[in-house]
LUMSE-264194 format. One record per residue (C-alpha): residue number from 0; residue in three letters; x, y, z. Coordinates in nm, 3 decimals. Layout:
// residues N
<rec NUM, "ala", <X, Y, Z>> ...
***
This chain:
// residues 418
<rec 0, "met", <10.994, 7.223, 10.381>> <rec 1, "asn", <10.917, 7.091, 10.776>> <rec 2, "pro", <11.147, 7.203, 11.081>> <rec 3, "met", <11.295, 6.868, 11.088>> <rec 4, "ser", <11.452, 6.872, 10.727>> <rec 5, "ile", <11.615, 7.242, 10.794>> <rec 6, "arg", <11.756, 7.126, 11.134>> <rec 7, "asp", <11.929, 6.841, 10.951>> <rec 8, "ala", <12.070, 7.083, 10.697>> <rec 9, "ile", <12.214, 7.294, 10.957>> <rec 10, "asn", <12.385, 6.982, 11.200>> <rec 11, "asn", <12.509, 6.853, 10.834>> <rec 12, "ser", <12.690, 7.235, 10.704>> <rec 13, "pro", <13.044, 7.243, 10.807>> <rec 14, "arg", <13.086, 7.555, 11.094>> <rec 15, "glu", <13.353, 7.795, 11.123>> <rec 16, "ser", <13.507, 7.793, 11.495>> <rec 17, "phe", <13.330, 8.041, 11.704>> <rec 18, "ser", <13.509, 8.248, 11.953>> <rec 19, "pro", <13.269, 8.525, 12.096>> <rec 20, "ser", <13.364, 8.874, 12.247>> <rec 21, "glu", <13.192, 8.810, 12.557>> <rec 22, "pro", <13.014, 8.475, 12.672>> <rec 23, "leu", <12.672, 8.379, 12.559>> <rec 24, "ser", <12.458, 8.425, 12.911>> <rec 25, "val", <12.196, 8.061, 12.962>> <rec 26, "val", <11.894, 8.051, 13.165>> <rec 27, "gly", <11.753, 7.656, 13.227>> <rec 28, "val", <11.395, 7.576, 13.263>> <rec 29, "cys", <11.300, 7.238, 13.434>> <rec 30, "leu", <11.661, 7.074, 13.327>> <rec 31, "asp", <11.698, 6.729, 13.513>> <rec 32, "glu", <12.053, 6.690, 13.718>> <rec 33, "asp", <12.256, 6.549, 13.437>> <rec 34, "thr", <12.194, 6.809, 13.210>> <rec 35, "trp", <12.260, 7.145, 13.431>> <rec 36, "ser", <12.599, 6.936, 13.522>> <rec 37, "val", <12.670, 6.920, 13.174>> <rec 38, "leu", <12.602, 7.283, 13.115>> <rec 39, "lys", <12.807, 7.354, 13.399>> <rec 40, "gln", <13.114, 7.146, 13.303>> <rec 41, "phe", <13.069, 7.302, 12.942>> <rec 42, "ala", <13.067, 7.656, 13.077>> <rec 43, "glu", <13.376, 7.580, 13.281>> <rec 44, "ser", <13.608, 7.431, 12.993>> <rec 45, "ala", <13.539, 7.667, 12.724>> <rec 46, "pro", <13.444, 8.046, 12.794>> <rec 47, "leu", <13.167, 8.010, 12.530>> <rec 48, "ile", <12.858, 8.032, 12.786>> <rec 49, "arg", <12.799, 8.190, 13.100>> <rec 50, "leu", <12.506, 7.979, 13.315>> <rec 51, "arg", <12.319, 8.266, 13.491>> <rec 52, "ser", <11.982, 8.091, 13.663>> <rec 53, "his", <11.821, 7.800, 13.653>> <rec 54, "leu", <11.457, 7.788, 13.716>> <rec 55, "ser", <11.253, 7.483, 13.843>> <rec 56, "glu", <10.922, 7.588, 13.677>> <rec 57, "tyr", <10.788, 7.627, 13.368>> <rec 58, "arg", <10.568, 7.942, 13.514>> <rec 59, "val", <10.317, 7.978, 13.173>> <rec 60, "gln", <10.055, 8.159, 13.364>> <rec 61, "asp", <9.872, 8.406, 13.126>> <rec 62, "thr", <9.911, 8.722, 13.374>> <rec 63, "glu", <10.323, 8.681, 13.393>> <rec 64, "ser", <10.537, 8.802, 13.126>> <rec 65, "ala", <10.831, 8.572, 13.045>> <rec 66, "asn", <11.030, 8.866, 13.108>> <rec 67, "asp", <10.972, 8.867, 13.474>> <rec 68, "trp", <11.117, 8.526, 13.541>> <rec 69, "leu", <11.357, 8.488, 13.290>> <rec 70, "gly", <11.528, 8.825, 13.387>> <rec 71, "thr", <11.684, 9.157, 13.248>> <rec 72, "pro", <11.829, 9.185, 13.015>> <rec 73, "ala", <11.682, 8.887, 12.846>> <rec 74, "pro", <11.958, 8.569, 12.811>> <rec 75, "asp", <12.135, 8.485, 12.480>> <rec 76, "ile", <11.989, 8.090, 12.539>> <rec 77, "cys", <11.742, 7.972, 12.709>> <rec 78, "ile", <11.744, 7.589, 12.741>> <rec 79, "val", <11.391, 7.399, 12.809>> <rec 80, "asp", <11.349, 7.066, 12.899>> <rec 81, "phe", <11.115, 6.892, 12.767>> <rec 82, "asp", <11.058, 6.559, 12.925>> <rec 83, "arg", <10.891, 6.675, 13.267>> <rec 84, "asp", <10.569, 6.809, 13.124>> <rec 85, "arg", <10.624, 6.847, 12.715>> <rec 86, "arg", <10.306, 7.072, 12.676>> <rec 87, "arg", <10.376, 7.323, 12.952>> <rec 88, "ala", <10.711, 7.334, 12.807>> <rec 89, "ala", <10.595, 7.416, 12.455>> <rec 90, "leu", <10.396, 7.672, 12.631>> <rec 91, "ala", <10.695, 7.810, 12.783>> <rec 92, "ala", <10.932, 7.829, 12.496>> <rec 93, "glu", <10.626, 8.003, 12.269>> <rec 94, "ser", <10.583, 8.267, 12.544>> <rec 95, "ile", <10.996, 8.343, 12.588>> <rec 96, "his", <11.024, 8.311, 12.197>> <rec 97, "ser", <10.744, 8.597, 12.151>> <rec 98, "ala", <10.851, 8.793, 12.448>> <rec 99, "ala", <11.203, 8.787, 12.378>> <rec 100, "pro", <11.232, 8.746, 12.013>> <rec 101, "glu", <11.656, 8.727, 12.016>> <rec 102, "thr", <11.668, 8.506, 12.271>> <rec 103, "ala", <11.737, 8.148, 12.136>> <rec 104, "val", <11.533, 7.867, 12.284>> <rec 105, "phe", <11.685, 7.536, 12.295>> <rec 106, "ala", <11.491, 7.216, 12.355>> <rec 107, "val", <11.628, 6.929, 12.536>> <rec 108, "ser", <11.495, 6.555, 12.560>> <rec 109, "thr", <11.504, 6.204, 12.553>> <rec 110, "asp", <11.297, 6.176, 12.262>> <rec 111, "ala", <11.362, 6.159, 11.866>> <rec 112, "gln", <11.052, 6.114, 11.761>> <rec 113, "pro", <11.006, 6.372, 11.431>> <rec 114, "asp", <10.671, 6.476, 11.505>> <rec 115, "leu", <10.761, 6.542, 11.890>> <rec 116, "ile", <11.077, 6.787, 11.720>> <rec 117, "ile", <10.877, 6.992, 11.442>> <rec 118, "gln", <10.648, 7.044, 11.760>> <rec 119, "ala", <10.901, 7.236, 11.961>> <rec 120, "met", <11.043, 7.412, 11.662>> <rec 121, "arg", <10.703, 7.536, 11.603>> <rec 122, "ser", <10.685, 7.681, 11.957>> <rec 123, "gly", <10.956, 7.855, 11.924>> <rec 124, "cys", <11.256, 7.655, 11.937>> <rec 125, "ser", <11.608, 7.674, 11.706>> <rec 126, "glu", <11.726, 7.397, 11.826>> <rec 127, "tyr", <11.644, 7.048, 11.956>> <rec 128, "leu", <11.901, 6.844, 12.152>> <rec 129, "leu", <11.889, 6.492, 12.238>> <rec 130, "lys", <12.008, 6.383, 12.621>> <rec 131, "pro", <12.251, 6.296, 12.694>> <rec 132, "ile", <12.398, 6.638, 12.560>> <rec 133, "gly", <12.721, 6.565, 12.386>> <rec 134, "arg", <13.004, 6.824, 12.383>> <rec 135, "glu", <12.979, 6.849, 12.004>> <rec 136, "gln", <12.623, 6.892, 12.000>> <rec 137, "leu", <12.610, 7.178, 12.226>> <rec 138, "leu", <12.918, 7.367, 12.072>> <rec 139, "asn", <12.737, 7.369, 11.712>> <rec 140, "ala", <12.461, 7.494, 11.876>> <rec 141, "val", <12.602, 7.775, 12.077>> <rec 142, "ala", <12.769, 7.845, 11.763>> <rec 143, "arg", <12.470, 7.972, 11.552>> <rec 144, "val", <12.387, 8.171, 11.832>> <rec 145, "gly", <12.665, 8.343, 11.843>> <rec 146, "gly", <12.745, 8.366, 11.461>> <rec 147, "arg", <12.350, 8.538, 11.483>> <rec 148, "arg", <12.415, 8.718, 11.722>> <rec 149, "lys", <12.762, 8.875, 11.544>> <rec 150, "glu", <12.518, 8.973, 11.263>> <rec 151, "arg", <12.274, 9.143, 11.447>> <rec 152, "leu", <12.524, 9.384, 11.560>> <rec 153, "gln", <12.604, 9.488, 11.185>> <rec 154, "pro", <12.432, 9.792, 11.081>> <rec 155, "phe", <12.121, 9.728, 10.876>> <rec 156, "lys", <12.187, 9.814, 10.516>> <rec 157, "ala", <11.895, 9.745, 10.258>> <rec 158, "gln", <11.603, 9.967, 10.217>> <rec 159, "leu", <11.305, 9.813, 10.237>> <rec 160, "leu", <11.023, 9.871, 10.030>> <rec 161, "ala", <10.694, 9.743, 10.108>> <rec 162, "phe", <10.437, 9.741, 9.750>> <rec 163, "met", <10.080, 9.678, 9.822>> <rec 164, "gly", <9.792, 9.728, 9.588>> <rec 165, "ala", <9.456, 9.906, 9.690>> <rec 166, "lys", <9.285, 9.630, 9.567>> <rec 167, "gly", <9.340, 9.289, 9.328>> <rec 168, "gly", <9.439, 9.390, 9.014>> <rec 169, "cys", <9.633, 9.699, 9.018>> <rec 170, "gly", <9.962, 9.565, 8.871>> <rec 171, "val", <10.184, 9.539, 9.168>> <rec 172, "thr", <10.368, 9.237, 9.098>> <rec 173, "ser", <10.477, 9.371, 8.779>> <rec 174, "val", <10.591, 9.710, 8.932>> <rec 175, "val", <10.800, 9.495, 9.161>> <rec 176, "thr", <10.919, 9.227, 8.938>> <rec 177, "gln", <11.018, 9.506, 8.679>> <rec 178, "leu", <11.153, 9.751, 8.899>> <rec 179, "gly", <11.363, 9.476, 9.139>> <rec 180, "ala", <11.533, 9.347, 8.790>> <rec 181, "met", <11.582, 9.710, 8.656>> <rec 182, "leu", <11.795, 9.741, 9.007>> <rec 183, "ala", <11.965, 9.405, 8.962>> <rec 184, "asn", <12.064, 9.450, 8.588>> <rec 185, "ser", <12.089, 9.812, 8.543>> <rec 186, "phe", <12.227, 9.963, 8.804>> <rec 187, "ser", <12.389, 9.679, 8.995>> <rec 188, "lys", <12.213, 9.652, 9.320>> <rec 189, "lys", <12.184, 9.353, 9.561>> <rec 190, "thr", <11.814, 9.314, 9.508>> <rec 191, "leu", <11.590, 9.073, 9.703>> <rec 192, "ile", <11.205, 9.042, 9.628>> <rec 193, "val", <11.017, 8.875, 9.885>> <rec 194, "asp", <10.666, 8.768, 9.764>> <rec 195, "leu", <10.436, 8.779, 10.086>> <rec 196, "his", <10.145, 8.670, 9.956>> <rec 197, "pro", <9.985, 8.409, 10.210>> <rec 198, "asp", <9.933, 8.175, 9.867>> <rec 199, "phe", <9.873, 8.197, 9.526>> <rec 200, "gly", <10.175, 8.448, 9.470>> <rec 201, "asp", <10.278, 8.523, 9.119>> <rec 202, "ala", <10.645, 8.690, 9.156>> <rec 203, "ala", <10.810, 8.350, 9.056>> <rec 204, "leu", <10.575, 8.313, 8.776>> <rec 205, "tyr", <10.649, 8.674, 8.625>> <rec 206, "leu", <10.994, 8.600, 8.664>> <rec 207, "gly", <11.012, 8.255, 8.489>> <rec 208, "leu", <11.128, 8.103, 8.795>> <rec 209, "thr", <10.957, 7.791, 8.837>> <rec 210, "lys", <11.198, 7.537, 9.012>> <rec 211, "tyr", <11.259, 7.647, 9.391>> <rec 212, "arg", <11.172, 7.411, 9.709>> <rec 213, "tyr", <11.059, 7.629, 9.971>> <rec 214, "his", <10.893, 7.968, 10.046>> <rec 215, "phe", <10.882, 8.327, 10.256>> <rec 216, "phe", <10.644, 8.185, 10.502>> <rec 217, "glu", <10.875, 7.864, 10.576>> <rec 218, "leu", <11.131, 8.047, 10.633>> <rec 219, "met", <11.019, 8.298, 10.909>> <rec 220, "glu", <10.869, 7.997, 11.100>> <rec 221, "asn", <11.248, 7.894, 11.096>> <rec 222, "asn", <11.380, 8.261, 11.118>> <rec 223, "asp", <11.579, 8.162, 11.462>> <rec 224, "arg", <11.781, 7.890, 11.215>> <rec 225, "leu", <11.860, 8.138, 11.012>> <rec 226, "asp", <12.227, 8.154, 10.834>> <rec 227, "ala", <12.386, 8.279, 10.534>> <rec 228, "glu", <12.427, 7.878, 10.396>> <rec 229, "leu", <12.044, 7.817, 10.537>> <rec 230, "leu", <11.924, 8.146, 10.329>> <rec 231, "gln", <12.041, 8.020, 10.001>> <rec 232, "ser", <11.790, 7.682, 10.031>> <rec 233, "phe", <11.534, 7.969, 9.957>> <rec 234, "ile", <11.638, 8.202, 9.701>> <rec 235, "ala", <11.542, 8.155, 9.319>> <rec 236, "his", <11.819, 8.346, 9.108>> <rec 237, "his", <11.723, 8.507, 8.839>> <rec 238, "ser", <11.925, 8.594, 8.507>> <rec 239, "ser", <11.933, 8.996, 8.575>> <rec 240, "gly", <12.122, 8.898, 8.856>> <rec 241, "leu", <11.754, 8.969, 9.098>> <rec 242, "asp", <11.701, 8.716, 9.433>> <rec 243, "leu", <11.358, 8.599, 9.504>> <rec 244, "ile", <11.257, 8.424, 9.816>> <rec 245, "pro", <10.867, 8.306, 9.664>> <rec 246, "ala", <10.545, 8.266, 9.802>> <rec 247, "pro", <10.364, 7.917, 9.929>> <rec 248, "glu", <10.207, 7.756, 9.559>> <rec 249, "gly", <9.870, 7.750, 9.753>> <rec 250, "asn", <9.772, 7.444, 9.828>> <rec 251, "asp", <9.968, 7.410, 10.167>> <rec 252, "ala", <9.756, 7.427, 10.518>> <rec 253, "pro", <9.698, 7.799, 10.650>> <rec 254, "arg", <10.052, 7.884, 10.875>> <rec 255, "arg", <10.037, 8.036, 11.197>> <rec 256, "ile", <10.326, 8.272, 11.221>> <rec 257, "leu", <10.445, 8.430, 11.557>> <rec 258, "pro", <10.443, 8.793, 11.670>> <rec 259, "gly", <10.776, 8.929, 11.597>> <rec 260, "ala", <10.866, 8.687, 11.315>> <rec 261, "val", <10.816, 8.901, 10.988>> <rec 262, "ala", <11.055, 9.199, 11.173>> <rec 263, "gln", <11.357, 8.934, 11.296>> <rec 264, "thr", <11.355, 8.774, 10.927>> <rec 265, "phe", <11.354, 9.119, 10.756>> <rec 266, "glu", <11.629, 9.201, 11.021>> <rec 267, "phe", <11.841, 8.963, 10.871>> <rec 268, "leu", <11.800, 9.013, 10.554>> <rec 269, "arg", <11.855, 9.347, 10.555>> <rec 270, "met", <12.237, 9.314, 10.649>> <rec 271, "arg", <12.240, 9.133, 10.262>> <rec 272, "tyr", <12.125, 9.309, 9.984>> <rec 273, "asp", <12.090, 9.700, 9.865>> <rec 274, "phe", <11.716, 9.685, 9.801>> <rec 275, "ile", <11.475, 9.469, 9.916>> <rec 276, "leu", <11.105, 9.477, 9.739>> <rec 277, "val", <10.789, 9.328, 9.912>> <rec 278, "asp", <10.527, 9.209, 9.721>> <rec 279, "met", <10.223, 9.201, 9.971>> <rec 280, "ala", <9.851, 9.117, 9.878>> <rec 281, "pro", <9.577, 9.344, 9.944>> <rec 282, "gly", <9.454, 9.367, 10.283>> <rec 283, "leu", <9.539, 9.407, 10.622>> <rec 284, "ser", <9.629, 9.090, 10.768>> <rec 285, "asp", <9.844, 9.060, 11.095>> <rec 286, "glu", <10.168, 9.020, 10.869>> <rec 287, "asn", <10.078, 9.282, 10.639>> <rec 288, "leu", <10.099, 9.543, 10.976>> <rec 289, "glu", <10.413, 9.394, 11.078>> <rec 290, "met", <10.561, 9.450, 10.732>> <rec 291, "ile", <10.431, 9.814, 10.719>> <rec 292, "arg", <10.566, 9.912, 11.053>> <rec 293, "his", <10.879, 9.738, 11.001>> <rec 294, "cys", <10.958, 9.847, 10.608>> <rec 295, "asp", <11.097, 10.199, 10.558>> <rec 296, "gln", <10.824, 10.314, 10.284>> <rec 297, "leu", <10.479, 10.131, 10.198>> <rec 298, "his", <10.396, 10.202, 9.826>> <rec 299, "val", <10.013, 10.160, 9.772>> <rec 300, "val", <9.948, 10.091, 9.388>> <rec 301, "thr", <9.648, 10.210, 9.267>> <rec 302, "val", <9.485, 10.296, 8.921>> <rec 303, "ser", <9.263, 10.559, 8.834>> <rec 304, "glu", <8.905, 10.375, 8.962>> <rec 305, "val", <8.675, 10.485, 9.192>> <rec 306, "ser", <8.698, 10.174, 9.379>> <rec 307, "ala", <9.077, 10.139, 9.412>> <rec 308, "leu", <9.111, 10.558, 9.534>> <rec 309, "arg", <8.817, 10.428, 9.802>> <rec 310, "asn", <9.057, 10.172, 9.923>> <rec 311, "val", <9.335, 10.399, 9.915>> <rec 312, "val", <9.147, 10.659, 10.120>> <rec 313, "arg", <9.074, 10.373, 10.401>> <rec 314, "his", <9.413, 10.225, 10.412>> <rec 315, "leu", <9.592, 10.552, 10.456>> <rec 316, "asp", <9.339, 10.637, 10.740>> <rec 317, "tyr", <9.321, 10.290, 10.931>> <rec 318, "leu", <9.719, 10.321, 10.911>> <rec 319, "thr", <9.759, 10.672, 11.080>> <rec 320, "arg", <9.473, 10.531, 11.334>> <rec 321, "lys", <9.731, 10.272, 11.409>> <rec 322, "glu", <10.046, 10.555, 11.462>> <rec 323, "ile", <10.246, 10.485, 11.125>> <rec 324, "pro", <10.414, 10.761, 11.034>> <rec 325, "arg", <10.195, 10.947, 10.734>> <rec 326, "glu", <10.535, 11.025, 10.538>> <rec 327, "arg", <10.588, 10.657, 10.541>> <rec 328, "phe", <10.317, 10.621, 10.230>> <rec 329, "arg", <10.384, 10.658, 9.878>> <rec 330, "val", <10.100, 10.656, 9.633>> <rec 331, "val", <10.204, 10.499, 9.297>> <rec 332, "leu", <9.944, 10.548, 9.015>> <rec 333, "asn", <9.996, 10.264, 8.817>> <rec 334, "arg", <9.863, 10.252, 8.448>> <rec 335, "his", <9.901, 10.602, 8.412>> <rec 336, "gln", <9.712, 10.819, 8.130>> <rec 337, "lys", <9.731, 11.188, 8.085>> <rec 338, "arg", <9.386, 11.170, 7.998>> <rec 339, "ala", <9.179, 10.989, 8.227>> <rec 340, "leu", <8.863, 10.989, 8.327>> <rec 341, "ile", <8.968, 11.066, 8.666>> <rec 342, "ser", <9.240, 11.369, 8.624>> <rec 343, "asp", <9.555, 11.328, 8.842>> <rec 344, "gly", <9.401, 11.655, 9.048>> <rec 345, "glu", <9.079, 11.469, 9.168>> <rec 346, "ile", <9.291, 11.182, 9.254>> <rec 347, "glu", <9.531, 11.401, 9.495>> <rec 348, "lys", <9.249, 11.558, 9.617>> <rec 349, "thr", <9.076, 11.244, 9.671>> <rec 350, "ile", <9.331, 11.072, 9.863>> <rec 351, "gly", <9.438, 11.416, 10.064>> <rec 352, "gln", <9.834, 11.382, 9.949>> <rec 353, "lys", <10.061, 11.388, 9.647>> <rec 354, "ile", <10.060, 11.098, 9.386>> <rec 355, "phe", <10.439, 10.958, 9.473>> <rec 356, "trp", <10.470, 10.803, 9.085>> <rec 357, "lys", <10.315, 10.737, 8.775>> <rec 358, "val", <10.357, 10.416, 8.583>> <rec 359, "pro", <10.241, 10.490, 8.210>> <rec 360, "asn", <10.030, 10.244, 8.070>> <rec 361, "gln", <10.158, 9.997, 7.814>> <rec 362, "tyr", <9.962, 9.706, 7.873>> <rec 363, "ala", <10.060, 9.494, 7.564>> <rec 364, "his", <10.443, 9.578, 7.709>> <rec 365, "val", <10.375, 9.429, 8.039>> <rec 366, "val", <10.193, 9.116, 7.938>> <rec 367, "lys", <10.477, 9.059, 7.680>> <rec 368, "ala", <10.722, 9.069, 7.999>> <rec 369, "ile", <10.539, 8.864, 8.223>> <rec 370, "asn", <10.472, 8.579, 7.952>> <rec 371, "gly", <10.853, 8.574, 7.860>> <rec 372, "gly", <10.965, 8.603, 8.229>> <rec 373, "asp", <11.231, 8.880, 8.163>> <rec 374, "pro", <11.127, 9.196, 8.281>> <rec 375, "val", <11.453, 9.346, 8.117>> <rec 376, "ala", <11.513, 9.158, 7.796>> <rec 377, "gln", <11.128, 9.234, 7.676>> <rec 378, "leu", <11.083, 9.592, 7.816>> <rec 379, "ser", <11.419, 9.708, 7.706>> <rec 380, "ser", <11.286, 10.007, 7.462>> <rec 381, "ser", <10.944, 10.088, 7.612>> <rec 382, "asp", <10.855, 10.366, 7.830>> <rec 383, "val", <10.759, 10.161, 8.105>> <rec 384, "thr", <11.124, 10.094, 8.171>> <rec 385, "lys", <11.255, 10.431, 8.123>> <rec 386, "asn", <11.013, 10.538, 8.392>> <rec 387, "leu", <11.120, 10.296, 8.658>> <rec 388, "arg", <11.483, 10.369, 8.576>> <rec 389, "glu", <11.371, 10.704, 8.674>> <rec 390, "leu", <11.203, 10.549, 8.991>> <rec 391, "ala", <11.550, 10.336, 9.038>> <rec 392, "ser", <11.742, 10.626, 9.042>> <rec 393, "ser", <11.449, 10.865, 9.295>> <rec 394, "leu", <11.566, 10.518, 9.545>> <rec 395, "gly", <11.872, 10.616, 9.527>> <rec 396, "ala", <12.048, 10.385, 9.307>> <rec 397, "lys", <12.306, 10.518, 9.121>> <rec 398, "pro", <12.376, 10.409, 8.726>> <rec 399, "ser", <12.615, 10.189, 8.634>> <rec 400, "ala", <12.861, 10.319, 8.370>> <rec 401, "his", <12.658, 10.151, 8.087>> <rec 402, "glu", <12.339, 10.298, 8.167>> <rec 403, "lys", <12.512, 10.643, 8.221>> <rec 404, "lys", <12.607, 10.627, 7.844>> <rec 405, "lys", <12.229, 10.568, 7.774>> <rec 406, "glu", <12.096, 10.838, 8.006>> <rec 407, "ser", <12.404, 11.101, 7.796>> <rec 408, "ser", <12.175, 10.964, 7.496>> <rec 409, "gly", <11.892, 11.187, 7.601>> <rec 410, "phe", <11.605, 10.909, 7.613>> <rec 411, "leu", <11.543, 10.909, 7.993>> <rec 412, "gly", <11.421, 11.306, 7.979>> <rec 413, "leu", <11.101, 11.121, 7.760>> <rec 414, "leu", <10.905, 11.084, 8.032>> <rec 415, "gly", <10.966, 11.247, 8.379>> <rec 416, "arg", <10.811, 11.228, 8.723>> <rec 417, "ser", <10.530, 11.490, 8.705>> 
***
């Protein structure tokens, strides 16, 4: 999905009337006289925007912060003219977006070539307005910014839980998809899984969801245009009630994600769910580090192998040096066996903290669930599912009435956290 198609989808969507509690502040950058005049007339006729300043230079020097010339606090909207110098305008837009991610950047231009529109969107612009700017075009763009500002004022709701393997093959995707389906189906929690693998993510495959159009990295590229309607085009729905935003298929070109895009996108998502589970690729990429800084808990999934345990220690030491609080880390021991060659005590001594959770080793059951694409149905009577029900409870999920009847039968006590 490219920015042009998203823009078309938004502009063709019906919008509700917009009446903000206070006008949105607007700064113009290198606007021609006619465009600035249109903005002044719009501001005078409708109390939706307040023009704060008009800057006559792009001012994109490396030594200067965008906040220094935009003013404090950052404006709600910054409108940048791309006709005077398209290269410098793109640099200015990117600088504004990085320094003030909550400021919406509008590009204005007489040129409607799709490639130029995409270029502006990739530099951080959330709208591309064509000259001469019409009242309806401007009203719709301003209304979208106002709607997003109103949503930002609402308190965050979801627990944001990240899962990362100590190395490849630790079973992160299995744990995440089974736990997510459990939270959605058995606990009736509005649950989302985000597959943050930059390529070859398997969460969609494990859930049997093969029909989807867009992936999470495209969502991050377009987070400035996010609203409830647009989000739905990125979500794949599972029969358990679980939602998924998948990873790229692996045949896309590498994507350059602007700083702050991960945090900004998840702030939007947290308002709409009870739980968000993030399936991360192993390693400490820029996106992973931003995710770790933003999440409530990081679950490092490992197995009882020397190489995996060594990586757990390396990860925790590195993240501690990055000033991420140690109490945010939780170690999950997957494929746990009571008579393993490396005892639980030896593992805890090696990693320097208690094992948060132990998922029993039932490889055949897990493979059956993966092949069937339905964790709830395939694992309904397994020890893994009983274990993950307890994990869901430990995360604060309260069982539904149906699950409470099951608990009273006593089988939840068969496996406990030790």
